[in-house]
LOTOR-383814 format. One record per residue: x, y, z of N, C-alpha, C in turn; residue in one letter; residue number from 1. Coordinates in steps of 0.001 Angstrom, whole numbers. Example, Ala and Ser with C-alpha at 12.3 -4.5 7.8 and 13.67 -1.06 7.14 Angstrom:
BEGIN
{n.px=13190 n.py=-5690 n.pz=7800 ca.px=12300 ca.py=-4500 ca.pz=7800 c.px=13200 c.py=-3300 c.pz=7800 residu=A num=1}
{n.px=12850 n.py=-2250 n.pz=7080 ca.px=13670 ca.py=-1060 ca.pz=7140 c.px=12900 c.py=30 c.pz=7870 residu=S num=2}
//
This chain:
BEGIN
{n.px=5082 n.py=-20089 n.pz=-10551 ca.px=4654 ca.py=-18920 ca.pz=-11475 c.px=5541 c.py=-17685 c.pz=-11232 residu=M num=1}
{n.px=6175 n.py=-17118 n.pz=-12167 ca.px=6956 ca.py=-16028 ca.pz=-11926 c.px=6190 c.py=-14883 c.pz=-11217 residu=P num=2}
{n.px=6952 n.py=-14061 n.pz=-10512 ca.px=6332 ca.py=-12904 ca.pz=-9835 c.px=5633 c.py=-11890 c.pz=-10755 residu=T num=3}
{n.px=6269 n.py=-11727 n.pz=-11770 ca.px=5685 ca.py=-10719 ca.pz=-12843 c.px=4377 c.py=-11123 c.pz=-13456 residu=K num=4}
{n.px=4310 n.py=-12525 n.pz=-13519 ca.px=3065 ca.py=-13085 ca.pz=-14123 c.px=1842 c.py=-12889 c.pz=-12901 residu=T num=5}
{n.px=2310 n.py=-13147 n.pz=-11773 ca.px=1264 ca.py=-13039 ca.pz=-10669 c.px=674 c.py=-11604 c.pz=-10723 residu=I num=6}
{n.px=1618 n.py=-10592 n.pz=-10785 ca.px=1024 ca.py=-9312 ca.pz=-10630 c.px=289 c.py=-8980 c.pz=-11979 residu=Y num=7}
{n.px=696 n.py=-9423 n.pz=-12960 ca.px=-177 ca.py=-9268 ca.pz=-14274 c.px=-1657 c.py=-9667 c.pz=-14108 residu=H num=8}
{n.px=-1610 n.py=-10892 n.pz=-13490 ca.px=-2998 ca.py=-11468 ca.pz=-13326 c.px=-3808 c.py=-10807 c.pz=-12289 residu=R num=9}
{n.px=-2966 n.py=-10081 n.pz=-11221 ca.px=-3755 ca.py=-9385 ca.pz=-10259 c.px=-4439 c.py=-8250 c.pz=-10807 residu=M num=10}
{n.px=-4124 n.py=-7656 n.pz=-11855 ca.px=-4692 ca.py=-6515 ca.pz=-12399 c.px=-6257 c.py=-6876 c.pz=-12821 residu=K num=11}
{n.px=-6467 n.py=-7988 n.pz=-13350 ca.px=-7884 ca.py=-8455 ca.pz=-13576 c.px=-8576 c.py=-8694 c.pz=-12225 residu=F num=12}
{n.px=-7855 n.py=-9276 n.pz=-11220 ca.px=-8527 ca.py=-9524 ca.pz=-9887 c.px=-8968 c.py=-8157 c.pz=-9228 residu=L num=13}
{n.px=-7960 n.py=-7282 n.pz=-9529 ca.px=-8241 ca.py=-6002 ca.pz=-8912 c.px=-9574 c.py=-5256 c.pz=-9348 residu=N num=14}
{n.px=-9764 n.py=-5296 n.pz=-10658 ca.px=-10904 ca.py=-4782 ca.pz=-11299 c.px=-12253 c.py=-5463 c.pz=-10682 residu=Q num=15}
{n.px=-12255 n.py=-6655 n.pz=-10516 ca.px=-13445 ca.py=-7341 ca.pz=-9799 c.px=-13494 c.py=-6896 c.pz=-8274 residu=R num=16}
{n.px=-12236 n.py=-6878 n.pz=-7657 ca.px=-12368 ca.py=-6467 ca.pz=-6203 c.px=-12865 c.py=-5096 c.pz=-6142 residu=M num=17}
{n.px=-12410 n.py=-4168 n.pz=-6862 ca.px=-12908 ca.py=-2892 ca.pz=-6669 c.px=-14485 c.py=-2628 c.pz=-7050 residu=M num=18}
{n.px=-14920 n.py=-3435 n.pz=-8110 ca.px=-16347 ca.py=-3277 ca.pz=-8222 c.px=-17017 c.py=-3977 c.pz=-7097 residu=A num=19}
{n.px=-16691 n.py=-4993 n.pz=-6473 ca.px=-17336 ca.py=-5654 ca.pz=-5283 c.px=-17202 c.py=-4651 c.pz=-4012 residu=N num=20}
{n.px=-16126 n.py=-4023 n.pz=-3983 ca.px=-15818 ca.py=-3204 ca.pz=-2836 c.px=-16858 c.py=-1931 c.pz=-2866 residu=Y num=21}
{n.px=-17056 n.py=-1467 n.pz=-3903 ca.px=-18131 ca.py=-369 ca.pz=-4166 c.px=-19530 c.py=-979 c.pz=-3927 residu=R num=22}
{n.px=-19808 n.py=-2067 n.pz=-4055 ca.px=-21112 ca.py=-2707 ca.pz=-3753 c.px=-21084 c.py=-3209 c.pz=-2245 residu=R num=23}
{n.px=-20098 n.py=-2963 n.pz=-1454 ca.px=-20129 ca.py=-3257 ca.pz=-40 c.px=-19612 c.py=-4688 c.pz=303 residu=G num=24}
{n.px=-18853 n.py=-5388 n.pz=-740 ca.px=-18429 ca.py=-6874 ca.pz=-553 c.px=-17009 c.py=-6991 c.pz=-478 residu=F num=25}
{n.px=-16393 n.py=-7827 n.pz=175 ca.px=-14929 ca.py=-7975 ca.pz=158 c.px=-14426 c.py=-7652 c.pz=1511 residu=G num=26}
{n.px=-12977 n.py=-7647 n.pz=1481 ca.px=-12268 ca.py=-7406 ca.pz=2708 c.px=-12133 c.py=-5888 c.pz=3066 residu=P num=27}
{n.px=-13362 n.py=-5359 n.pz=3151 ca.px=-13193 ca.py=-3851 ca.pz=3189 c.px=-12639 c.py=-3296 c.pz=4653 residu=R num=28}
{n.px=-12371 n.py=-4184 n.pz=5569 ca.px=-11723 ca.py=-3770 ca.pz=6842 c.px=-10244 c.py=-3811 c.pz=6749 residu=G num=29}
{n.px=-9718 n.py=-4335 n.pz=5674 ca.px=-8227 ca.py=-4268 ca.pz=5475 c.px=-7601 c.py=-3921 c.pz=4094 residu=V num=30}
{n.px=-8700 n.py=-3413 n.pz=3249 ca.px=-8395 ca.py=-2964 ca.pz=1947 c.px=-9129 c.py=-1619 c.pz=1686 residu=V num=31}
{n.px=-8389 n.py=-795 n.pz=1089 ca.px=-8753 ca.py=491 ca.pz=648 c.px=-8747 c.py=778 c.pz=-855 residu=L num=32}
{n.px=-9375 n.py=1810 n.pz=-1321 ca.px=-9347 ca.py=2099 ca.pz=-2773 c.px=-8369 c.py=3431 c.pz=-2897 residu=L num=33}
{n.px=-7248 n.py=3308 n.pz=-3484 ca.px=-6299 ca.py=4524 ca.pz=-3672 c.px=-6416 c.py=4993 c.pz=-5139 residu=L num=34}
{n.px=-6763 n.py=6244 n.pz=-5092 ca.px=-6781 ca.py=6833 ca.pz=-6436 c.px=-5534 c.py=7922 c.pz=-6625 residu=T num=35}
{n.px=-4546 n.py=7482 n.pz=-7629 ca.px=-3406 ca.py=8300 ca.pz=-7814 c.px=-3692 c.py=8993 c.pz=-9255 residu=T num=36}
{n.px=-2834 n.py=9936 n.pz=-9544 ca.px=-2880 ca.py=10590 ca.pz=-10981 c.px=-1832 c.py=9808 c.pz=-11750 residu=T num=37}
{n.px=-2152 n.py=9562 n.pz=-12897 ca.px=-1224 ca.py=8629 ca.pz=-13820 c.px=142 c.py=9674 c.pz=-14226 residu=G num=38}
{n.px=1228 n.py=9156 n.pz=-13926 ca.px=2383 ca.py=10038 ca.pz=-14131 c.px=2561 c.py=10247 c.pz=-15599 residu=R num=39}
{n.px=2089 n.py=9475 n.pz=-16525 ca.px=2234 ca.py=9674 ca.pz=-17908 c.px=875 c.py=10296 c.pz=-18593 residu=K num=40}
{n.px=-130 n.py=9702 n.pz=-18157 ca.px=-1622 ca.py=9992 ca.pz=-18673 c.px=-2256 c.py=11297 c.pz=-18092 residu=S num=41}
{n.px=-1856 n.py=11500 n.pz=-16817 ca.px=-2582 ca.py=12435 ca.pz=-16028 c.px=-4001 c.py=12040 c.pz=-15570 residu=G num=42}
{n.px=-4353 n.py=10787 n.pz=-16068 ca.px=-5787 ca.py=10429 ca.pz=-15591 c.px=-5742 c.py=9654 c.pz=-14259 residu=L num=43}
{n.px=-6946 n.py=9610 n.pz=-13667 ca.px=-7076 ca.py=8817 ca.pz=-12389 c.px=-6806 c.py=7405 c.pz=-12582 residu=P num=44}
{n.px=-6054 n.py=6989 n.pz=-11557 ca.px=-5744 ca.py=5421 ca.pz=-11573 c.px=-6199 c.py=4885 c.pz=-10279 residu=R num=45}
{n.px=-7044 n.py=3889 n.pz=-10143 ca.px=-7543 ca.py=3270 ca.pz=-8835 c.px=-6782 c.py=1972 c.pz=-8543 residu=E num=46}
{n.px=-6359 n.py=1707 n.pz=-7350 ca.px=-5858 ca.py=562 ca.pz=-6997 c.px=-6490 c.py=3 c.pz=-5650 residu=T num=47}
{n.px=-6684 n.py=-1162 n.pz=-5499 ca.px=-7205 ca.py=-1691 ca.pz=-4007 c.px=-5849 c.py=-2125 c.pz=-3355 residu=P num=48}
{n.px=-5608 n.py=-1636 n.pz=-1995 ca.px=-4517 ca.py=-1972 ca.pz=-1326 c.px=-4818 c.py=-2264 c.pz=44 residu=L num=49}
{n.px=-4064 n.py=-3286 n.pz=639 ca.px=-4148 ca.py=-3461 ca.pz=2140 c.px=-3627 c.py=-2373 c.pz=2933 residu=Q num=50}
{n.px=-4065 n.py=-2002 n.pz=3945 ca.px=-3656 ca.py=-775 ca.pz=4835 c.px=-3777 c.py=-1167 c.pz=6149 residu=F num=51}
{n.px=-3050 n.py=-154 n.pz=7022 ca.px=-3205 ca.py=-245 ca.pz=8516 c.px=-3192 c.py=1354 c.pz=8772 residu=E num=52}
{n.px=-4197 n.py=1519 n.pz=9755 ca.px=-4341 ca.py=2995 ca.pz=10282 c.px=-3692 c.py=3099 c.pz=11459 residu=E num=53}
{n.px=-2815 n.py=4124 n.pz=11629 ca.px=-1966 ca.py=4430 ca.pz=12742 c.px=-2159 c.py=5856 c.pz=13090 residu=V num=54}
{n.px=-2661 n.py=6176 n.pz=14306 ca.px=-2790 ca.py=7621 ca.pz=14767 c.px=-3304 c.py=8429 c.pz=13682 residu=D num=55}
{n.px=-4340 n.py=8107 n.pz=12915 ca.px=-5001 ca.py=8824 ca.pz=11982 c.px=-4366 c.py=8998 c.pz=10572 residu=G num=56}
{n.px=-3123 n.py=8332 n.pz=10396 ca.px=-2609 ca.py=8268 ca.pz=9094 c.px=-2735 c.py=6847 c.pz=8643 residu=D num=57}
{n.px=-2761 n.py=6693 n.pz=7261 ca.px=-2874 ca.py=5311 ca.pz=6645 c.px=-1641 c.py=4881 c.pz=6032 residu=I num=58}
{n.px=-1326 n.py=3654 n.pz=6258 ca.px=74 ca.py=3146 ca.pz=5795 c.px=-306 c.py=2007 c.pz=4876 residu=Y num=59}
{n.px=356 n.py=2066 n.pz=3595 ca.px=103 ca.py=1225 ca.pz=2513 c.px=1416 c.py=779 c.pz=2149 residu=V num=60}
{n.px=1759 n.py=-498 n.pz=1887 ca.px=3074 ca.py=-1039 ca.pz=1331 c.px=3009 c.py=-1425 c.pz=-48 residu=A num=61}
{n.px=3957 n.py=-1399 n.pz=-679 ca.px=4024 ca.py=-1801 ca.pz=-2087 c.px=4699 c.py=-3100 c.pz=-2089 residu=S num=62}
{n.px=3852 n.py=-4271 n.pz=-2307 ca.px=4513 ca.py=-5579 ca.pz=-2553 c.px=5492 c.py=-5611 c.pz=-3688 residu=A num=63}
{n.px=5466 n.py=-4873 n.pz=-4665 ca.px=6303 ca.py=-4700 ca.pz=-5780 c.px=7433 c.py=-3638 c.pz=-5554 residu=R num=64}
{n.px=7493 n.py=-3145 n.pz=-4470 ca.px=8484 ca.py=-2121 ca.pz=-4058 c.px=8253 c.py=-945 c.pz=-4937 residu=G num=65}
{n.px=9507 n.py=-342 n.pz=-5351 ca.px=9310 ca.py=910 ca.pz=-6110 c.px=8907 c.py=786 c.pz=-7607 residu=R num=66}
{n.px=8593 n.py=-593 n.pz=-8044 ca.px=8266 ca.py=-836 ca.pz=-9394 c.px=6694 c.py=-641 c.pz=-9601 residu=E num=67}
{n.px=5954 n.py=-736 n.pz=-8514 ca.px=4386 ca.py=-632 ca.pz=-8522 c.px=3938 c.py=680 c.pz=-9336 residu=A num=68}
{n.px=3048 n.py=564 n.pz=-10383 ca.px=2547 ca.py=1787 ca.pz=-10973 c.px=2027 c.py=2646 c.pz=-9968 residu=D num=69}
{n.px=1277 n.py=2264 n.pz=-9057 ca.px=601 ca.py=3268 ca.pz=-8069 c.px=1823 c.py=4049 c.pz=-7400 residu=W num=70}
{n.px=2970 n.py=3417 n.pz=-7026 ca.px=3884 ca.py=3921 ca.pz=-6251 c.px=4615 c.py=4954 c.pz=-7188 residu=F num=71}
{n.px=4859 n.py=4620 n.pz=-8456 ca.px=5463 ca.py=5570 ca.pz=-9396 c.px=4660 c.py=6747 c.pz=-9610 residu=K num=72}
{n.px=3304 n.py=6525 n.pz=-9607 ca.px=2289 ca.py=7578 ca.pz=-9917 c.px=2421 c.py=8709 c.pz=-8671 residu=N num=73}
{n.px=2566 n.py=8064 n.pz=-7428 ca.px=2684 ca.py=8891 ca.pz=-6108 c.px=3906 c.py=9583 c.pz=-6183 residu=I num=74}
{n.px=5148 n.py=9006 n.pz=-6668 ca.px=6316 ca.py=9996 ca.pz=-6807 c.px=6042 c.py=11149 c.pz=-7663 residu=R num=75}
{n.px=5334 n.py=11088 n.pz=-8792 ca.px=5161 ca.py=12157 ca.pz=-9670 c.px=4072 c.py=13081 c.pz=-9166 residu=A num=76}
{n.px=3015 n.py=12550 n.pz=-8505 ca.px=1870 ca.py=13256 ca.pz=-7965 c.px=1576 c.py=12759 c.pz=-6582 residu=H num=77}
{n.px=2006 n.py=13414 n.pz=-5497 ca.px=1906 ca.py=12833 ca.pz=-4112 c.px=415 c.py=13328 c.pz=-3483 residu=P num=78}
{n.px=-388 n.py=13943 n.pz=-4268 ca.px=-1670 ca.py=14186 ca.pz=-3805 c.px=-2772 c.py=12997 c.pz=-4323 residu=H num=79}
{n.px=-3144 n.py=12410 n.pz=-3414 ca.px=-3994 ca.py=11196 ca.pz=-3732 c.px=-5504 c.py=11413 c.pz=-3132 residu=V num=80}
{n.px=-6359 n.py=10420 n.pz=-3636 ca.px=-7750 ca.py=10339 ca.pz=-2929 c.px=-7808 c.py=8915 c.pz=-2440 residu=S num=81}
{n.px=-8576 n.py=8666 n.pz=-1285 ca.px=-8736 ca.py=7427 ca.pz=-616 c.px=-10061 c.py=7127 c.pz=-179 residu=V num=82}
{n.px=-10491 n.py=5864 n.pz=-414 ca.px=-11793 ca.py=5408 ca.pz=-97 c.px=-11533 c.py=4304 c.pz=849 residu=Q num=83}
{n.px=-12002 n.py=4374 n.pz=2236 ca.px=-12135 ca.py=3227 ca.pz=3036 c.px=-13389 c.py=2972 c.pz=3583 residu=I num=84}
{n.px=-14025 n.py=2008 n.pz=2993 ca.px=-15564 ca.py=1565 ca.pz=3170 c.px=-16319 c.py=2913 c.pz=2625 residu=R num=85}
{n.px=-17108 n.py=3509 n.pz=3226 ca.px=-17902 ca.py=4707 ca.pz=2678 c.px=-17217 c.py=6024 c.pz=2968 residu=E num=86}
{n.px=-16114 n.py=5985 n.pz=3570 ca.px=-15297 ca.py=7297 ca.pz=4024 c.px=-14245 c.py=7510 c.pz=2899 residu=R num=87}
{n.px=-14517 n.py=8779 n.pz=2340 ca.px=-13594 ca.py=9309 ca.pz=1189 c.px=-12928 c.py=10584 c.pz=1620 residu=K num=88}
{n.px=-11588 n.py=10684 n.pz=1296 ca.px=-10814 ca.py=11702 ca.pz=1646 c.px=-9512 c.py=11965 c.pz=755 residu=F num=89}
{n.px=-9070 n.py=13214 n.pz=779 ca.px=-7741 ca.py=13456 ca.pz=-50 c.px=-6640 c.py=13298 c.pz=1075 residu=D num=90}
{n.px=-5621 n.py=13081 n.pz=593 ca.px=-4325 ca.py=12748 ca.pz=1401 c.px=-3123 c.py=13301 c.pz=616 residu=A num=91}
{n.px=-2141 n.py=13573 n.pz=1469 ca.px=-776 ca.py=13784 ca.pz=1029 c.px=8 c.py=12586 c.pz=1220 residu=A num=92}
{n.px=608 n.py=12077 n.pz=164 ca.px=1495 ca.py=10816 ca.pz=343 c.px=3006 c.py=11121 c.pz=611 residu=A num=93}
{n.px=3363 n.py=10347 n.pz=1636 ca.px=4838 ca.py=10432 ca.pz=2086 c.px=5457 c.py=9095 c.pz=1749 residu=E num=94}
{n.px=6586 n.py=9121 n.pz=1013 ca.px=7155 ca.py=7938 ca.pz=520 c.px=8178 c.py=7636 c.pz=1581 residu=I num=95}
{n.px=8268 n.py=6188 n.pz=1936 ca.px=9346 ca.py=5717 ca.pz=2960 c.px=9873 c.py=4492 c.pz=2353 residu=V num=96}
{n.px=11185 n.py=4741 n.pz=2234 ca.px=12078 ca.py=3398 ca.pz=1619 c.px=12999 c.py=2991 c.pz=2508 residu=T num=97}
{n.px=13118 n.py=3764 n.pz=3906 ca.px=14089 ca.py=3062 ca.pz=4806 c.px=13685 c.py=1684 c.pz=5317 residu=D num=98}
{n.px=14644 n.py=743 n.pz=5187 ca.px=14529 ca.py=-662 ca.pz=5460 c.px=13992 c.py=-946 c.pz=7018 residu=P num=99}
{n.px=14563 n.py=-196 n.pz=7938 ca.px=14142 ca.py=-22 ca.pz=9365 c.px=12644 c.py=316 c.pz=9656 residu=G num=100}
{n.px=12231 n.py=1328 n.pz=8924 ca.px=10813 ca.py=1869 ca.pz=9092 c.px=9952 c.py=744 c.pz=8332 residu=R num=101}
{n.px=10390 n.py=235 n.pz=7352 ca.px=9533 ca.py=-791 ca.pz=6568 c.px=9333 c.py=-2044 c.pz=7456 residu=L num=102}
{n.px=10623 n.py=-2374 n.pz=8153 ca.px=10406 ca.py=-3635 ca.pz=9144 c.px=9478 c.py=-3125 c.pz=10311 residu=A num=103}
{n.px=9607 n.py=-1973 n.pz=10772 ca.px=8481 ca.py=-1516 ca.pz=11789 c.px=7156 c.py=-1901 c.pz=11392 residu=D num=104}
{n.px=6859 n.py=-1263 n.pz=10078 ca.px=5535 ca.py=-1516 ca.pz=9710 c.px=5271 c.py=-3081 c.pz=9546 residu=F num=105}
{n.px=6106 n.py=-3932 n.pz=9029 ca.px=5849 ca.py=-5282 ca.pz=8774 c.px=5586 c.py=-5905 c.pz=10340 residu=L num=106}
{n.px=6277 n.py=-5486 n.pz=11300 ca.px=6180 ca.py=-6065 ca.pz=12708 c.px=4694 c.py=-5585 c.pz=13155 residu=E num=107}
{n.px=4242 n.py=-4419 n.pz=12806 ca.px=2912 ca.py=-3872 ca.pz=13142 c.px=1640 c.py=-4694 c.pz=12509 residu=L num=108}
{n.px=2043 n.py=-4924 n.pz=11230 ca.px=1124 ca.py=-5680 ca.pz=10506 c.px=1125 c.py=-7276 c.pz=11125 residu=R num=109}
{n.px=2211 n.py=-7811 n.pz=11325 ca.px=2260 ca.py=-9074 ca.pz=12057 c.px=1532 c.py=-9153 c.pz=13326 residu=L num=110}
{n.px=1734 n.py=-8155 n.pz=14095 ca.px=1015 ca.py=-8141 ca.pz=15363 c.px=-474 c.py=-8117 c.pz=15185 residu=H num=111}
{n.px=-880 n.py=-7310 n.pz=14327 ca.px=-2435 ca.py=-7111 ca.pz=14008 c.px=-3009 c.py=-8262 c.pz=13358 residu=R num=112}
{n.px=-2301 n.py=-8810 n.pz=12334 ca.px=-2870 ca.py=-9836 ca.pz=11408 c.px=-1821 c.py=-10958 c.pz=11293 residu=R num=113}
{n.px=-1487 n.py=-11640 n.pz=12289 ca.px=-320 ca.py=-12675 ca.pz=12216 c.px=-511 c.py=-13776 c.pz=11360 residu=P num=114}
{n.px=-1498 n.py=-14250 n.pz=11025 ca.px=-1661 ca.py=-15549 ca.pz=10204 c.px=-1686 c.py=-15017 c.pz=8825 residu=F num=115}
{n.px=-2475 n.py=-13973 n.pz=8535 ca.px=-2457 ca.py=-13547 ca.pz=7041 c.px=-1145 c.py=-13019 c.pz=6535 residu=M num=116}
{n.px=-566 n.py=-12067 n.pz=7269 ca.px=630 ca.py=-11514 ca.pz=6953 c.px=1925 c.py=-12355 c.pz=6829 residu=V num=117}
{n.px=1927 n.py=-13316 n.pz=7783 ca.px=3116 ca.py=-14294 ca.pz=7768 c.px=3012 c.py=-15237 c.pz=6418 residu=R num=118}
{n.px=1540 n.py=-15665 n.pz=6182 ca.px=1371 ca.py=-16489 ca.pz=4946 c.px=1744 c.py=-15660 c.pz=3814 residu=L num=119}
{n.px=1462 n.py=-14375 n.pz=3682 ca.px=1786 ca.py=-13657 ca.pz=2517 c.px=3208 c.py=-13400 c.pz=2361 residu=I num=120}
{n.px=3964 n.py=-13258 n.pz=3433 ca.px=5302 ca.py=-13011 ca.pz=3343 c.px=6018 c.py=-14318 c.pz=3007 residu=M num=121}
{n.px=5399 n.py=-15436 n.pz=3350 ca.px=6082 ca.py=-16717 ca.pz=3117 c.px=5686 c.py=-17206 c.pz=1634 residu=H num=122}
{n.px=4538 n.py=-17052 n.pz=1174 ca.px=4361 ca.py=-17403 ca.pz=-212 c.px=4725 c.py=-16434 c.pz=-1223 residu=L num=123}
{n.px=4792 n.py=-15199 n.pz=-1042 ca.px=5109 ca.py=-14178 ca.pz=-2125 c.px=6570 c.py=-13671 c.pz=-1967 residu=F num=124}
{n.px=7008 n.py=-13553 n.pz=-657 ca.px=8447 ca.py=-13028 ca.pz=-486 c.px=9460 c.py=-14128 c.pz=-178 residu=D num=125}
{n.px=9036 n.py=-15508 n.pz=120 ca.px=9984 ca.py=-16490 ca.pz=325 c.px=10633 c.py=-16529 c.pz=1783 residu=G num=126}
{n.px=9844 n.py=-15732 n.pz=2636 ca.px=10506 ca.py=-15726 ca.pz=3968 c.px=10154 c.py=-17110 c.pz=4632 residu=L num=127}
{n.px=10911 n.py=-17514 n.pz=5490 ca.px=10529 ca.py=-18736 ca.pz=6213 c.px=9495 c.py=-18340 c.pz=7249 residu=P num=128}
{n.px=8820 n.py=-19478 n.pz=7592 ca.px=7597 ca.py=-19215 ca.pz=8500 c.px=8100 c.py=-18495 c.pz=9894 residu=L num=129}
{n.px=9332 n.py=-18921 n.pz=10400 ca.px=9923 ca.py=-18312 ca.pz=11346 c.px=11081 c.py=-17358 c.pz=10886 residu=R num=130}
{n.px=11180 n.py=-16107 n.pz=11237 ca.px=12079 ca.py=-15216 ca.pz=10680 c.px=12417 c.py=-14259 c.pz=11789 residu=F num=131}
{n.px=13499 n.py=-13477 n.pz=11619 ca.px=13974 ca.py=-12609 ca.pz=12581 c.px=13733 c.py=-11111 c.pz=12074 residu=S num=132}
{n.px=14107 n.py=-10192 n.pz=12967 ca.px=13954 ca.py=-8674 ca.pz=12497 c.px=14959 c.py=-8490 c.pz=11546 residu=R num=133}
{n.px=16105 n.py=-9064 n.pz=11429 ca.px=17130 ca.py=-8878 ca.pz=10219 c.px=16420 c.py=-9343 c.pz=9009 residu=A num=134}
{n.px=15687 n.py=-10389 n.pz=8956 ca.px=14914 ca.py=-10817 ca.pz=7848 c.px=13890 c.py=-9790 c.pz=7259 residu=D num=135}
{n.px=13325 n.py=-9185 n.pz=8190 ca.px=12290 ca.py=-8128 ca.pz=7982 c.px=13065 c.py=-6894 c.pz=7227 residu=L num=136}
{n.px=14149 n.py=-6560 n.pz=7927 ca.px=14873 ca.py=-5446 ca.pz=7392 c.px=15394 c.py=-5704 c.pz=6003 residu=E num=137}
{n.px=15896 n.py=-6833 n.pz=5819 ca.px=16355 ca.py=-7379 ca.pz=4447 c.px=15106 c.py=-7340 c.pz=3317 residu=T num=138}
{n.px=13973 n.py=-7754 n.pz=3908 ca.px=12926 ca.py=-7615 ca.pz=2978 c.px=12400 c.py=-6201 c.pz=2833 residu=L num=139}
{n.px=12613 n.py=-5408 n.pz=3880 ca.px=12207 ca.py=-4096 ca.pz=3721 c.px=13206 c.py=-3187 c.pz=2585 residu=G num=140}
{n.px=14330 n.py=-3735 n.pz=2221 ca.px=15268 ca.py=-3344 ca.pz=1141 c.px=14515 c.py=-3380 c.pz=-201 residu=K num=141}
{n.px=13622 n.py=-4352 n.pz=-340 ca.px=12992 ca.py=-4524 ca.pz=-1622 c.px=11660 c.py=-3949 c.pz=-1651 residu=E num=142}
{n.px=11168 n.py=-3426 n.pz=-571 ca.px=9850 ca.py=-2916 ca.pz=-547 c.px=9620 c.py=-1391 c.pz=-471 residu=K num=143}
{n.px=8575 n.py=-853 n.pz=-589 ca.px=8434 ca.py=695 ca.pz=-287 c.px=6980 c.py=828 c.pz=463 residu=A num=144}
{n.px=6915 n.py=1806 n.pz=1270 ca.px=5857 ca.py=2129 ca.pz=2174 c.px=5516 c.py=3489 c.pz=1700 residu=L num=145}
{n.px=4152 n.py=3830 n.pz=1931 ca.px=3600 ca.py=5073 ca.pz=1737 c.px=2687 c.py=5461 c.pz=2891 residu=V num=146}
{n.px=2905 n.py=6605 n.pz=3398 ca.px=2018 ca.py=6993 ca.pz=4565 c.px=1080 c.py=8167 c.pz=4051 residu=I num=147}
{n.px=-183 n.py=7874 n.pz=3988 ca.px=-1092 ca.py=8768 ca.pz=3608 c.px=-1595 c.py=9694 c.pz=4831 residu=L num=148}
{n.px=-1214 n.py=10911 n.pz=4686 ca.px=-1736 ca.py=11826 ca.pz=5692 c.px=-3059 c.py=12615 c.pz=5145 residu=H num=149}
{n.px=-4120 n.py=12292 n.pz=5815 ca.px=-5406 ca.py=13021 ca.pz=5340 c.px=-5210 c.py=14505 c.pz=5528 residu=P num=150}
{n.px=-5787 n.py=15055 n.pz=4385 ca.px=-5607 ca.py=16576 ca.pz=4230 c.px=-7024 c.py=17192 c.pz=4816 residu=I num=151}
{n.px=-6838 n.py=18045 n.pz=5631 ca.px=-7973 ca.py=18831 ca.pz=6333 c.px=-8379 c.py=19739 c.pz=5235 residu=Q num=152}
{n.px=-9717 n.py=20153 n.pz=5219 ca.px=-10280 ca.py=20986 ca.pz=4303 c.px=-9749 c.py=22377 c.pz=4595 residu=A num=153}
{n.px=-9163 n.py=23045 n.pz=3536 ca.px=-8540 ca.py=24412 ca.pz=3699 c.px=-7156 c.py=24392 c.pz=4044 residu=G num=154}
{n.px=-6458 n.py=23167 n.pz=4227 ca.px=-4953 ca.py=23162 ca.pz=4576 c.px=-4249 c.py=23025 c.pz=3264 residu=S num=155}
{n.px=-3002 n.py=23360 n.pz=3310 ca.px=-2050 ca.py=23105 ca.pz=2176 c.px=-1474 c.py=21828 c.pz=2279 residu=D num=156}
{n.px=-1251 n.py=21115 n.pz=1174 ca.px=-780 ca.py=19814 ca.pz=1174 c.px=792 c.py=19909 c.pz=1199 residu=M num=157}
{n.px=1419 n.py=18985 n.pz=1981 ca.px=2806 ca.py=19120 ca.pz=2144 c.px=3416 c.py=17764 c.pz=1712 residu=Q num=158}
{n.px=3625 n.py=17576 n.pz=519 ca.px=4251 ca.py=16152 ca.pz=61 c.px=5582 c.py=16151 c.pz=768 residu=P num=159}
{n.px=5796 n.py=14934 n.pz=1313 ca.px=6985 ca.py=14493 ca.pz=1936 c.px=7858 c.py=13658 c.pz=892 residu=A num=160}
{n.px=9231 n.py=13929 n.pz=1185 ca.px=10262 ca.py=12991 ca.pz=450 c.px=10451 c.py=11695 c.pz=953 residu=G num=161}
{n.px=11244 n.py=10984 n.pz=315 ca.px=11744 ca.py=9619 ca.pz=826 c.px=12571 c.py=9673 c.pz=2055 residu=E num=162}
{n.px=12263 n.py=8642 n.pz=2928 ca.px=13252 ca.py=8485 ca.pz=4017 c.px=12886 c.py=7241 c.pz=4768 residu=G num=163}
//
C-alpha cells in the first residue's frame, strides 16, 4: 500500500484514537494530543502523536517529515497546546531538522522502546531490522523533529527556528 494511502487512512483512525484517549483508553503512556493552529484556517487542529519526555521537554517526530500538516502548522504558529493523559499545558515548539539530532532521538526511542520502534522503522521506513547509526542519519534526512518546551505561566514564548 503506498505511503500516501496509509497516512490518508490514518486520519480516520486518529479521530477514533483521540476519542478513546479522552475516555482514558489507548496508548496514553506513549501518545499525546497536540493542538496546533491551522496555518490556513486559523482553527485548532488536534493530532495524536507518539512522544518521548526528556528533561521536562516533550519530543515528537514527524513520520511524514516536513510534509505532515501538524508540522506545517507549527512552522506557521509555534505556540501549541499539549495533553498527556490528564495533564494539559501550552508549549513553544522548536523545529529540528538536523539529521544527527534526529538520529540521536531515534536512538533514544530505540533504547526506551526497542521492539515497537524497530518494527515501525522496518515496516514504514524500510530499514532493515539490523541497521547502523549511518542508516539512522540517512533516515533523519527525511524526517523532522519538534521539541515542545512547556511554557510557564507568565513567561514569554520563545519560538525556536530550525536546526
